[in-house]
VOPAGU-2260 file (C-alpha; in pm, 1 decimal, decimal comma):
REM VOPAGU-2260
SITE   aa  ch    i         X         Y         Z
SITE  MET   A    0   -4859,6    4205,7   -2268,7
SITE  GLY   A    1   -5007,1    4086,8   -1941,7
SITE  LYS   A    2   -5030,2    3731,2   -2073,8
SITE  LYS   A    3   -4660,9    3736,9   -2166,6
SITE  ILE   A    4   -4572,7    3852,8   -1817,4
SITE  LEU   A    5   -4787,1    3577,7   -1663,4
SITE  VAL   A    6   -4634,3    3313,1   -1893,3
SITE  GLY   A    7   -4281,1    3436,4   -1812,4
SITE  ALA   A    8   -4355,2    3434,4   -1441,8
SITE  GLY   A    9   -4499,6    3085,7   -1466,2
SITE  CYS   A   10   -4193,4    2956,9   -1649,9
SITE  PHE   A   11   -3967,0    3116,2   -1391,7
SITE  ILE   A   12   -4158,6    2956,5   -1103,5
SITE  LEU   A   13   -4162,9    2616,6   -1278,9
SITE  SER   A   14   -3788,8    2641,4   -1351,2
SITE  PHE   A   15   -3721,9    2738,2    -990,8
SITE  PHE   A   16   -3910,1    2436,3    -854,0
SITE  LEU   A   17   -3742,0    2201,0   -1102,6
SITE  HIS   A   18   -3395,1    2323,9   -1003,3
SITE  PHE   A   19   -3492,4    2304,8    -636,2
SITE  PHE   A   20   -3612,8    1948,3    -684,2
SITE  VAL   A   21   -3290,4    1843,5    -863,2
SITE  PHE   A   22   -3076,1    2011,4    -597,9
SITE  PHE   A   23   -3273,8    1854,0    -316,7
SITE  SER   A   24   -3263,8    1510,2    -477,8
SITE  ARG   A   25   -2881,9    1534,3    -484,2
SITE  GLN   A   26   -2861,1    1618,8    -114,5
SITE  VAL   A   27   -3040,5    1307,1       3,1
SITE  SER   A   28   -2909,1    1073,1     266,2
SITE  ALA   A   29   -2534,5    1004,5     253,8
SITE  ASP   A   30   -2616,1     638,0     212,0
SITE  GLU   A   31   -2790,2     696,8    -123,4
SITE  PHE   A   32   -2603,2     723,8    -449,5
SITE  TYR   A   33   -2577,0    1063,7    -615,5
SITE  TYR   A   34   -2706,7     971,7    -960,3
SITE  PRO   A   35   -3049,0     814,8   -1028,9
SITE  PRO   A   36   -3053,7     523,0   -1273,2
SITE  ASP   A   37   -3127,2     588,0   -1637,8
SITE  GLU   A   38   -3480,6     589,7   -1779,1
SITE  ASP   A   39   -3468,0     215,9   -1846,4
SITE  GLY   A   40   -3369,8     151,3   -1484,0
SITE  GLU   A   41   -3018,2      44,0   -1571,7
SITE  LEU   A   42   -2710,3     150,1   -1380,1
SITE  VAL   A   43   -2442,8     257,1   -1632,3
SITE  ILE   A   44   -2078,6     182,1   -1556,4
SITE  VAL   A   45   -1786,0     277,9   -1779,3
SITE  ILE   A   46   -1453,4      97,0   -1744,1
SITE  ASP   A   47   -1148,4     271,1   -1884,3
SITE  PRO   A   48    -840,7      49,3   -1939,8
SITE  GLY   A   49    -550,8     289,3   -1884,8
SITE  HIS   A   50    -307,6     373,3   -2168,7
SITE  GLY   A   51    -320,2     197,5   -2507,7
SITE  GLY   A   52    -163,6     215,3   -2852,5
SITE  GLY   A   53     170,1     396,2   -2845,5
SITE  ASN   A   54     113,0     490,0   -2481,4
SITE  LEU   A   55     247,8     172,8   -2321,5
SITE  GLY   A   56     215,8     274,9   -1959,1
SITE  ALA   A   57     452,1     105,5   -1717,2
SITE  ASP   A   58     697,9    -118,2   -1901,5
SITE  TYR   A   59     920,2    -324,0   -1670,8
SITE  ASN   A   60    1080,3    -668,0   -1667,0
SITE  GLY   A   61     835,2    -824,1   -1913,1
SITE  PHE   A   62     526,7    -643,9   -1779,0
SITE  LEU   A   63     344,3    -410,4   -2017,5
SITE  GLU   A   64      78,7    -206,5   -1843,3
SITE  LYS   A   65    -151,9    -132,5   -2137,3
SITE  GLU   A   66    -202,5    -506,6   -2192,7
SITE  MET   A   67    -245,8    -577,5   -1821,2
SITE  ASN   A   68    -508,8    -304,2   -1788,8
SITE  MET   A   69    -707,2    -444,2   -2081,8
SITE  THR   A   70    -708,1    -796,4   -1935,7
SITE  VAL   A   71    -833,3    -666,5   -1600,0
SITE  ALA   A   72   -1095,1    -443,4   -1766,4
SITE  LYS   A   73   -1246,3    -724,1   -1973,8
SITE  ALA   A   74   -1260,9    -953,7   -1671,0
SITE  MET   A   75   -1423,0    -674,9   -1468,4
SITE  LYS   A   76   -1684,5    -612,9   -1738,5
SITE  GLU   A   77   -1764,4    -982,2   -1771,8
SITE  GLU   A   78   -1808,6   -1017,1   -1395,5
SITE  LEU   A   79   -2019,3    -701,7   -1357,5
SITE  GLU   A   80   -2257,8    -814,0   -1631,1
SITE  LYS   A   81   -2354,5   -1108,0   -1409,9
SITE  TYR   A   82   -2534,2    -861,0   -1179,4
SITE  ASP   A   83   -2891,5    -741,4   -1225,9
SITE  GLY   A   84   -2985,7    -397,8   -1359,2
SITE  ILE   A   85   -2649,5    -285,4   -1490,6
SITE  THR   A   86   -2505,6    -181,5   -1826,0
SITE  VAL   A   87   -2127,0    -188,4   -1864,2
SITE  TYR   A   88   -1912,7     -23,2   -2131,7
SITE  LEU   A   89   -1541,5     -20,4   -2208,2
SITE  THR   A   90   -1398,6     306,6   -2341,7
SITE  HIS   A   91   -1197,7      89,3   -2583,9
SITE  ASP   A   92   -1153,5    -285,1   -2622,0
SITE  SER   A   93    -801,4    -318,9   -2764,2
SITE  ALA   A   94    -469,3    -251,5   -2595,2
SITE  ASP   A   95    -345,1    -119,4   -2930,8
SITE  THR   A   96    -602,4     160,8   -2944,7
SITE  ASP   A   97    -478,1     517,9   -2906,3
SITE  MET   A   98    -750,9     712,1   -2728,4
SITE  PRO   A   99    -706,8    1063,1   -2584,6
SITE  ILE   A  100    -812,7    1104,0   -2221,9
SITE  GLN   A  101   -1067,3    1370,2   -2312,3
SITE  ASP   A  102   -1233,1    1125,4   -2553,1
SITE  ARG   A  103   -1267,7     870,8   -2273,5
SITE  ALA   A  104   -1452,8    1118,2   -2055,1
SITE  ASP   A  105   -1660,0    1230,1   -2354,8
SITE  PHE   A  106   -1762,6     870,1   -2413,9
SITE  ALA   A  107   -1866,7     828,6   -2050,3
SITE  ASP   A  108   -2079,9    1141,0   -2077,5
SITE  SER   A  109   -2235,3    1023,0   -2405,4
SITE  VAL   A  110   -2366,5     701,8   -2245,0
SITE  HIS   A  111   -2483,7     886,4   -1929,5
SITE  ALA   A  112   -2237,2     702,1   -1707,3
SITE  ASP   A  113   -2313,4     685,3   -1337,1
SITE  PHE   A  114   -1949,8     610,5   -1253,9
SITE  LEU   A  115   -1621,3     564,7   -1442,5
SITE  PHE   A  116   -1343,2     333,2   -1324,8
SITE  CYS   A  117    -997,9     383,8   -1473,1
SITE  LEU   A  118    -768,3      81,9   -1432,0
SITE  HIS   A  119    -390,2      97,8   -1392,4
SITE  PHE   A  120     -78,2     -67,5   -1254,1
SITE  ASN   A  121     204,9     121,5   -1093,0
SITE  MET   A  122     582,6     154,2   -1070,9
SITE  SER   A  123     810,3     402,5    -893,6
SITE  PRO   A  124    1148,6     569,1    -942,8
SITE  GLY   A  125    1408,8     344,8    -786,9
SITE  ASN   A  126    1154,0      60,4    -759,8
SITE  ILE   A  127    1103,2     139,4    -390,3
SITE  LEU   A  128     723,8     165,2    -347,0
SITE  PHE   A  129     468,8    -113,4    -309,4
SITE  GLY   A  130      97,8    -143,3    -242,0
SITE  SER   A  131    -245,0     -52,3    -382,8
SITE  GLU   A  132    -412,1     288,9    -399,0
SITE  VAL   A  133    -712,1     475,6    -541,5
SITE  TRP   A  134    -699,1     831,5    -678,3
SITE  ILE   A  135   -1015,5    1042,2    -676,8
SITE  SER   A  136   -1125,5    1395,3    -761,6
SITE  ALA   A  137   -1057,1    1657,8    -497,3
SITE  PHE   A  138   -1382,0    1842,2    -561,5
SITE  GLY   A  139   -1748,8    1831,6    -469,1
SITE  GLU   A  140   -1975,4    1531,5    -491,9
SITE  GLU   A  141   -1723,2    1351,4    -711,8
SITE  ASN   A  142   -1478,8    1367,0    -420,7
SITE  ARG   A  143   -1733,7    1228,4    -175,7
SITE  GLN   A  144   -1851,1     942,8    -396,4
SITE  GLY   A  145   -1495,7     862,5    -504,8
SITE  TYR   A  146   -1387,6     841,3    -142,0
SITE  ARG   A  147   -1677,3     615,9     -48,8
SITE  PHE   A  148   -1595,5     378,4    -332,1
SITE  GLY   A  149   -1223,7     398,4    -253,4
SITE  ARG   A  150   -1283,4     268,4      97,0
SITE  VAL   A  151   -1466,7     -33,7     -43,2
SITE  GLN   A  152   -1186,9     -95,0    -294,7
SITE  MET   A  153    -920,2     -70,2     -23,3
SITE  ASP   A  154   -1103,1    -335,2     179,7
SITE  THR   A  155   -1107,0    -557,5    -129,2
SITE  MET   A  156    -734,6    -510,3    -192,2
SITE  LYS   A  157    -659,3    -576,8     174,2
SITE  ASP   A  158    -853,1    -904,5     155,6
SITE  MET   A  159    -632,7   -1000,0    -141,0
SITE  GLY   A  160    -325,3    -944,9      76,4
SITE  LEU   A  161    -199,3    -618,4     -72,0
SITE  TYR   A  162     -40,4    -338,9     129,4
SITE  LEU   A  163    -265,1     -31,6     134,6
SITE  ARG   A  164    -151,8     312,4      16,2
SITE  GLY   A  165    -499,3     457,3      63,0
SITE  VAL   A  166    -746,5     684,4    -116,4
SITE  LYS   A  167    -582,3    1006,1    -232,2
SITE  THR   A  168    -619,7    1328,6    -428,0
SITE  ARG   A  169    -359,6    1525,1    -622,2
SITE  LEU   A  170    -372,2    1872,0    -775,8
SITE  ASN   A  171    -183,0    2019,4   -1069,3
SITE  ASP   A  172     -20,6    2365,3   -1082,3
SITE  ARG   A  173    -354,0    2519,9   -1183,4
SITE  GLY   A  174    -529,5    2388,6    -874,0
SITE  SER   A  175    -744,3    2132,0   -1057,1
SITE  ASP   A  176    -725,2    1751,7   -1049,5
SITE  TYR   A  177    -384,5    1627,8   -1161,1
SITE  TYR   A  178    -508,9    1316,9   -1343,6
SITE  GLY   A  179    -687,7    1407,2   -1666,5
SITE  ILE   A  180    -954,5    1137,8   -1647,9
SITE  LEU   A  181   -1061,5    1262,8   -1303,9
SITE  ARG   A  182   -1048,2    1625,8   -1414,0
SITE  PHE   A  183   -1260,1    1575,3   -1726,5
SITE  CYS   A  184   -1511,3    1350,0   -1549,7
SITE  GLU   A  185   -1550,1    1607,6   -1272,8
SITE  GLU   A  186   -1637,4    1866,1   -1537,5
SITE  TYR   A  187   -1916,0    1630,9   -1653,6
SITE  ASP   A  188   -2030,8    1565,3   -1294,2
SITE  ILE   A  189   -1938,2    1199,0   -1331,9
SITE  PRO   A  190   -1780,7    1036,5   -1023,1
SITE  ALA   A  191   -1460,6     853,0   -1114,9
SITE  ALA   A  192   -1188,6     648,0    -948,1
SITE  LEU   A  193    -841,3     570,6   -1080,7
SITE  ILE   A  194    -732,5     233,8    -940,5
SITE  GLU   A  195    -360,6     156,0    -912,9
SITE  HIS   A  196    -378,1    -213,7    -833,0
SITE  CYS   A  197     -14,6    -274,4    -735,6
SITE  HIS   A  198     347,2    -206,3    -836,1
SITE  ILE   A  199     488,0    -422,6   -1113,8
SITE  ASP   A  200     848,3    -333,2   -1018,7
SITE  HIS   A  201     855,2    -443,8    -653,9
SITE  GLU   A  202     899,0    -794,4    -519,5
SITE  ASN   A  203     622,6    -743,2    -261,7
SITE  ASP   A  204     362,8    -693,7    -537,0
SITE  VAL   A  205     483,2    -892,2    -838,5
SITE  GLY   A  206     330,6   -1214,2    -709,1
SITE  PHE   A  207     -14,9   -1055,0    -733,4
SITE  CYS   A  208       3,6    -974,7   -1105,8
SITE  ASP   A  209     249,0   -1206,5   -1282,4
SITE  SER   A  210      -3,6   -1426,8   -1463,3
SITE  GLU   A  211    -324,4   -1388,1   -1663,3
SITE  GLU   A  212    -511,9   -1564,3   -1382,6
SITE  ASP   A  213    -389,0   -1298,1   -1139,2
SITE  LEU   A  214    -509,0   -1018,2   -1366,4
SITE  ILE   A  215    -850,5   -1181,7   -1405,9
SITE  ARG   A  216    -865,0   -1209,2   -1028,5
SITE  PHE   A  217    -811,2    -832,3   -1007,0
SITE  GLY   A  218   -1094,1    -777,1   -1255,1
SITE  VAL   A  219   -1333,3    -992,8   -1053,8
SITE  ALA   A  220   -1226,5    -816,6    -733,0
SITE  ASP   A  221   -1286,5    -473,7    -886,9
SITE  ALA   A  222   -1632,2    -583,2   -1003,6
SITE  THR   A  223   -1711,2    -707,0    -653,5
SITE  SER   A  224   -1614,3    -368,6    -509,5
SITE  VAL   A  225   -1849,8    -197,7    -754,7
SITE  ALA   A  226   -2131,5    -440,9    -670,5
SITE  LYS   A  227   -2087,6    -373,1    -299,5
SITE  PHE   A  228   -2075,1       1,9    -354,2
SITE  PHE   A  229   -2399,2      10,4    -554,7
SITE  GLY   A  230   -2571,9    -261,7    -350,7
SITE  LEU   A  231   -2618,2    -496,5    -646,6
SITE  ARG   A  232   -2748,6    -850,1    -648,5
SITE  SER   A  233   -2683,4   -1142,9    -882,1
SITE  GLU   A  234   -2888,7   -1455,6    -929,0
SITE  ILE   A  235   -2607,9   -1611,6   -1132,9
SITE  LEU   A  236   -2352,4   -1556,7    -855,9
SITE  ASP   A  237   -2610,9   -1604,6    -579,1
SITE  VAL   A  238   -2500,1   -1289,3    -397,0
SITE  ASP   A  239   -2689,4    -986,1    -269,0
SITE  TYR   A  240   -2504,7    -672,3    -160,4
SITE  SER   A  241   -2818,1    -458,0    -128,0
SITE  GLY   A  242   -2751,2    -405,0     242,1
SITE  TYR   A  243   -2375,1    -358,0     218,1
SITE  PRO   A  244   -2263,2     -90,7     469,2
SITE  LEU   A  245   -2083,9     210,9     319,3
SITE  GLU   A  246   -1883,9     488,1     480,6
SITE  ASP   A  247   -2128,0     750,6     606,8
SITE  THR   A  248   -1986,2    1067,4     449,9
SITE  GLU   A  249   -2131,9    1413,2     471,2
SITE  ALA   A  250   -2254,8    1576,1     149,4
SITE  GLY   A  251   -2043,2    1876,2      56,9
SITE  ALA   A  252   -1745,8    1775,2     271,7
SITE  LEU   A  253   -1406,0    1714,0     112,7
SITE  TYR   A  254   -1205,4    1400,5     181,8
SITE  MET   A  255    -840,1    1293,5     159,2
SITE  GLN   A  256    -699,8    1624,9      39,7
SITE  ALA   A  257    -345,5    1613,8     -99,1
SITE  ASP   A  258     -54,1    1643,2     142,9
SITE  THR   A  259     243,9    1823,8      -9,5
SITE  SER   A  260     453,3    1856,8     307,6
SITE  ASP   A  261     714,2    1628,1     462,9
SITE  PRO   A  262     640,9    1439,1     787,3
SITE  ASP   A  263     656,5    1673,7    1084,5
SITE  ILE   A  264     859,5    1461,6    1325,5
SITE  CYS   A  265    1119,5    1185,4    1285,0
SITE  MET   A  266    1338,3    1097,9    1584,6
SITE  ILE   A  267    1536,8     790,2    1686,6
SITE  GLU   A  268    1716,7     671,9    1998,0
SITE  THR   A  269    1890,1     354,5    2105,9
SITE  SER   A  270    1655,4     112,4    2280,1
SITE  TYR   A  271    1913,5    -159,4    2348,5
SITE  THR   A  272    2246,8    -289,5    2224,1
SITE  ASP   A  273    2333,0    -659,1    2212,6
SITE  LEU   A  274    2695,3    -705,3    2108,2
SITE  GLU   A  275    2675,6   -1082,3    2156,0
SITE  ARG   A  276    2400,4   -1116,2    1895,8
SITE  GLY   A  277    2536,9    -829,9    1689,3
SITE  VAL   A  278    2211,2    -631,6    1691,8
SITE  ILE   A  279    2090,4    -292,1    1803,9
SITE  GLY   A  280    1732,0    -194,6    1887,4
SITE  ILE   A  281    1616,7     144,2    1757,4
SITE  ALA   A  282    1313,0     329,9    1892,1
SITE  LEU   A  283    1156,0     533,0    1609,8
SITE  THR   A  284     900,7     809,2    1659,8
SITE  ALA   A  285     756,1     979,2    1350,9
SITE  TYR   A  286     426,2    1136,2    1256,6
SITE  ASP   A  287     262,8    1371,2    1013,6
SITE  TYR   A  288     -29,3    1597,2    1099,7
SITE  ASP   A  289    -177,9    1561,0     751,1
SITE  SER   A  290    -135,3    1196,8     647,1
SITE  PRO   A  291     -39,2     860,7     798,3
SITE  MET   A  292     304,9     701,4     777,9
SITE  LEU   A  293     352,1     418,2     527,6
SITE  TYR   A  294     719,7     318,2     510,7
SITE  TYR   A  295    1054,3     354,0     681,3
SITE  ALA   A  296    1413,4     279,3     582,8
SITE  TYR   A  297    1736,8     282,9     781,7
SITE  SER   A  298    2102,3     353,8     718,5
SITE  ILE   A  299    2408,3     234,9     912,5
SITE  ASP   A  300    2652,1     463,9     731,5
SITE  GLY   A  301    2510,6     799,1     838,1
SITE  GLY   A  302    2255,4     832,4     558,1
SITE  THR   A  303    2479,4     766,3     257,5
SITE  THR   A  304    2288,4     448,6     169,7
SITE  TYR   A  305    1951,7     321,9     292,0
SITE  THR   A  306    1773,4     -10,2     296,9
SITE  PRO   A  307    1476,2     -55,3      61,9
SITE  TYR   A  308    1149,7      79,4     202,8
SITE  LEU   A  309     995,9    -136,6     475,1
SITE  ALA   A  310     626,5    -145,8     567,8
SITE  TRP   A  311     536,9      66,8     868,5
SITE  PRO   A  312     418,3    -178,1    1138,5
SITE  ASP   A  313      40,7    -185,8    1189,7
SITE  SER   A  314     -16,7      77,1     922,1
SITE  ASP   A  315    -389,4     152,8     894,5
SITE  VAL   A  316    -437,5     426,4     635,2
SITE  MET   A  317    -813,9     368,4     612,2
SITE  GLY   A  318    -879,1     313,1     982,0
SITE  THR   A  319    -821,4     492,6    1309,7
SITE  GLY   A  320    -458,4     570,4    1236,6
SITE  THR   A  321    -104,0     441,2    1229,3
SITE  PRO   A  322     113,8     410,8    1543,7
SITE  ASP   A  323     362,4     693,6    1587,3
SITE  SER   A  324     631,6     487,4    1760,7
SITE  PHE   A  325     779,8     140,0    1747,1
SITE  VAL   A  326    1107,7     -40,3    1809,6
SITE  PHE   A  327    1286,3    -231,8    1536,1
SITE  GLU   A  328    1610,5    -428,4    1531,9
SITE  ILE   A  329    1910,7    -387,5    1303,2
SITE  GLU   A  330    2177,8    -653,0    1255,2
SITE  ILE   A  331    2520,3    -487,0    1245,2
SITE  PRO   A  332    2801,3    -651,2    1046,6
SITE  GLU   A  333    3109,5    -771,8    1230,7
SITE  GLY   A  334    3366,5    -502,7    1303,5
SITE  VAL   A  335    3144,3    -203,2    1217,7
SITE  SER   A  336    3074,1      96,4    1439,0
SITE  PRO   A  337    2733,3     201,1    1296,5
SITE  MET   A  338    2616,3     556,8    1231,3
SITE  ILE   A  339    2238,8     516,5    1221,6
SITE  LYS   A  340    1978,7     731,2    1048,0
SITE  VAL   A  341    1614,7     654,2     966,9
SITE  LYS   A  342    1390,1     785,5     689,7
SITE  ALA   A  343    1014,5     803,9     768,6
SITE  VAL   A  344     780,5     814,9     464,7
SITE  ASN   A  345     417,2     928,7     463,4
SITE  GLN   A  346     116,5     830,6     250,1
SITE  TYR   A  347     214,6    1073,9     -24,9
SITE  ASP   A  348     574,1     942,2     -40,8
SITE  ARG   A  349     715,6    1251,5     132,7
SITE  PHE   A  350     990,2    1171,2     382,5
SITE  THR   A  351    1186,9    1318,2     671,9
SITE  GLU   A  352    1525,5    1198,1     794,2
SITE  SER   A  353    1593,5    1145,0    1163,6
SITE  ASN   A  354    1873,7    1262,4    1387,2
SITE  LEU   A  355    2207,4    1075,8    1363,6
SITE  LEU   A  356    2305,8     812,4    1619,3
SITE  ASP   A  357    2685,8     782,0    1621,0
SITE  GLY   A  358    2956,9     704,2    1873,9
SITE  LEU   A  359    2825,4     348,6    1898,6
SITE  PRO   A  360    3063,5      62,9    1980,6
SITE  VAL   A  361    3231,1    -157,0    1722,9
SITE  PHE   A  362    3024,7    -473,2    1695,6
SITE  VAL   A  363    3258,1    -768,0    1759,7
SITE  ARG   A  364    3133,7   -1105,7    1873,6
SITE  PRO   A  365    3303,1   -1258,4    2178,5
SITE  ALA   A  366    3597,0   -1484,8    2086,3
SITE  GLU   A  367    3430,7   -1799,0    2223,3
SITE  GLU   A  368    3135,9   -1750,1    1984,2
SITE  LEU   A  369    3350,8   -1736,1    1673,4
SITE  LEU   A  370    3331,2   -2058,5    1475,7
SITE  PRO   A  371    3629,0   -2241,4    1326,1
SITE  PRO   A  372    3684,4   -2152,6     957,5
SITE  ASP   A  373    3565,2   -2495,6     840,9
SITE  ARG   A  374    3226,7   -2447,5    1012,2
SITE  GLU   A  375    3148,7   -2087,2     924,9
SITE  GLU   A  376    2999,7   -2171,6     584,4
SITE  GLU   A  377    2765,1   -2428,4     741,2
SITE  THR   A  378    2590,0   -2173,9     963,5
SITE  ASP   A  379    2319,3   -1935,4     843,0
SITE  THR   A  380    2239,0   -1610,0    1014,7
SITE  VAL   A  381    1874,8   -1610,7    1125,3
SITE  SER   A  382    1681,3   -1303,1    1227,5
SITE  SER   A  383    1446,4   -1328,1    1523,5
SITE  GLY   A  384    1072,4   -1272,2    1492,1
SITE  ASN   A  385     962,1   -1011,3    1243,1
SITE  VAL   A  386    1284,0    -814,8    1259,1
SITE  PRO   A  387    1330,7    -611,5     937,6
SITE  MET   A  388    1657,6    -704,9     770,5
SITE  PRO   A  389    1847,1    -535,8     488,8
SITE  SER   A  390    1747,2    -687,7     156,9
SITE  GLU   A  391    1983,1    -827,1    -103,9
SITE  GLY   A  392    2198,1    -564,1    -259,4
SITE  PHE   A  393    2229,3    -357,6      58,7
SITE  HIS   A  394    2580,9    -392,6     188,6
SITE  ALA   A  395    2725,7    -245,6     502,2
SITE  PRO   A  396    2984,3      14,9     409,1
SITE  SER   A  397    3349,2     -71,1     462,3
SITE  GLN   A  398    3444,0     291,4     521,0
SITE  PRO   A  399    3454,6     261,6     905,1
SITE  GLN   A  400    3698,3     -28,2     876,3
SITE  ARG   A  401    3916,3     166,7     634,1
SITE  GLU   A  402    3909,7     460,2     873,1
SITE  GLU   A  403    4022,0     237,2    1158,4
SITE  THR   A  404    4305,0     103,6     941,1
SITE  LYS   A  405    4408,8     457,8     854,1
SITE  ARG   A  406    4403,9     553,7    1221,0
SITE  SER   A  407    4614,2     252,3    1315,3
SITE  PHE   A  408    4873,6     326,8    1045,9
SITE  PHE   A  409    4878,2     694,7    1138,8
SITE  GLY   A  410    4924,6     599,5    1504,8
SITE  PHE   A  411    5216,8     375,2    1411,1
SITE  LEU   A  412    5379,3     661,1    1219,2
SITE  MET   A  413    5329,9     894,3    1514,5
SITE  ILE   A  414    5491,4     643,0    1750,9
SITE  CYS   A  415    5787,5     605,8    1513,4
SITE  PHE   A  416    5816,0     982,6    1492,8
SITE  PHE   A  417    5819,3    1019,2    1870,4
SITE  VAL   A  418    6076,6     741,9    1907,1
SITE  VAL   A  419    6303,1     908,8    1648,6
SITE  CYS   A  420    6257,4    1244,4    1825,1
SITE  ILE   A  421    6348,9    1088,2    2160,2
SITE  LEU   A  422    6654,3     917,9    2011,4
SITE  PHE   A  423    6759,7    1237,4    1836,4
SITE  THR   A  424    6711,6    1435,9    2156,6
SITE  ALA   A  425    6910,7    1179,3    2355,6
SITE  LEU   A  426    7192,9    1188,3    2102,8
SITE  PHE   A  427    7189,3    1566,7    2103,8
SITE  ILE   A  428    7203,7    1584,4    2482,8
SITE  THR   A  429    7476,0    1318,3    2494,9
SITE  ASN   A  430    7677,0    1514,6    2239,9
SITE  ILE   A  431    7643,0    1834,0    2446,2
SITE  ILE   A  432    7753,6    1651,5    2762,2
SITE  MET   A  433    8053,7    1499,0    2585,9
SITE  SER   A  434    8153,1    1840,1    2446,1
SITE  CYS   A  435    8129,9    1997,3    2789,8
SITE  ARG   A  436    8348,4    1727,8    2939,8
SITE  LYS   A  437    8614,2    1777,6    2668,2
SITE  ARG   A  438    8621,5    2154,3    2727,6
SITE  GLN   A  439    8649,7    2093,7    3099,6
SITE  LYS   A  440    8946,8    1860,8    3050,8
SITE  ARG   A  441    9119,9    2119,2    2827,9
SITE  LYS   A  442    9081,4    2388,7    3091,8
SITE  GLU   A  443    9224,6    2156,6    3359,3
SITE  ARG   A  444    9528,6    2084,2    3137,4
SITE  LYS   A  445    9596,6    2457,0    3080,9
SITE  ARG   A  446    9587,3    2522,9    3456,3
SITE  LYS   A  447    9845,1    2255,7    3515,2
C-alpha cells in the first residue's frame, strides 16, 4: 500500500513539473515564437486557400475568388519552400474541392501545424470599401501571435501600395470568433490569420489582382511576411530574416478587440467659400475612442446621396494614430445652393453622419468668367492639388434648381394675384364713389 502511495505521489510530482515546464516555456520572451519546432526541427506551416468547390467565394465582374485564392496559395507554398527548415502544406490543392472549415482545422492539427494562413479576397455591399486587412482570433496566445504576424503582413501590403484596413477581430452572437477557421484553430491552440488581400469590386484595388502575375505576387509577398515573422533564411533567395524586428507584445494581453459602436464625434464647419472657383472648403473633425477612422464621404444634397468612400488623409491604422481633423474641398456645380453633410467611417466600417451645413449661397461664376458657347466644350475642369472630387456616377441633385423655379413661378402668381386684388379694389372704390355722386345729384334735383 505504501509503495502505491509513493508511486502515486511521484507521478503527481512528475506531472506537476512537466506541466510547469510546458507553461513556463510558453511564457518566454515576447520575441520568441509560441510553438517549438517539431521533432525533426522543421517549422510546419499550413496554407488554406479560402472557399472551393460549390463555395465560389466572391464572384464579381469576371473575378472568381476560389480560383484566385488557389493561385495565391500555390505561389505562397512554392516561395516558402525556398526557405530553410520549413515544411508547408495546403489544406487542398484544387479550387474545385469542397472542404468543410472544420476539416481544414483538423488537417492543420493532424500535421502539428505551427501556424495556419487562410487566404481570401474581399468585396463589399455597394462596392464601397477598399484596402487590405487581416482577421485574427480574439483570444489568448492565438490573439497575440496573430496580431504580431498581422503587423508584418500590413507592412508588406503597404509596401505593395495597398490601403490598410488593419488587423482586426470579430465575434459571433455566442461570444466566440466569428470566422470558423479562426475559431476551430483556436480550439486546437494553433495561431491563425485570415488574410483579405484586397477588394475585387473597387477600382482602387482591382489593379492589384487582375492578372495571374498579380496573384503570384501576392503569394510571394505573403511568404515573405511569414519568413520575416519566423526569422527564416534562404540560401536560394540569399536572404536572412533571423534578426527581423517584431512587435513586442505582452503575453496574455489581448489586441485589436472588435469595435461594434459608431464613431463618437463627426462635426463639420465651413472653412472658406470661393464663389469664383466654385468651391467650398469644409473642416471635418471626427474620431472614435475605440478604432481609427478609415474613410469619409460627403453629400451636397443634405445626405440624400453621398460620394463613394474616400481615403481618410494620413490614415495610420497600425501606427500612432489617424488625424482627427482636416480640411477638404468640394466643387459645387453651377447654380446650386449646397446642403452639405459628411459621413465619417471607422476601421470596422461603422459610420456617423455630421451636422448639416445649409443656407449657403448659390454658386454662380462671375459673368466675365463665363466662356462663349463655342469654347465651353474645349475647357476641362481641373481640381487643385489632392482635392477629393466626386467620382463618375455621382451627380449633383437638380432639386434646388427645381425649388428655385417653383419659387419664381409661385412669386409670379402672387404678384398677379396682388395686382388683380388692387385693380378689383380700385374698381370697387370707383364704383362706390360714382354711386355716391349719383345719389347726391338726385338729392340736389329733388330740392330744386
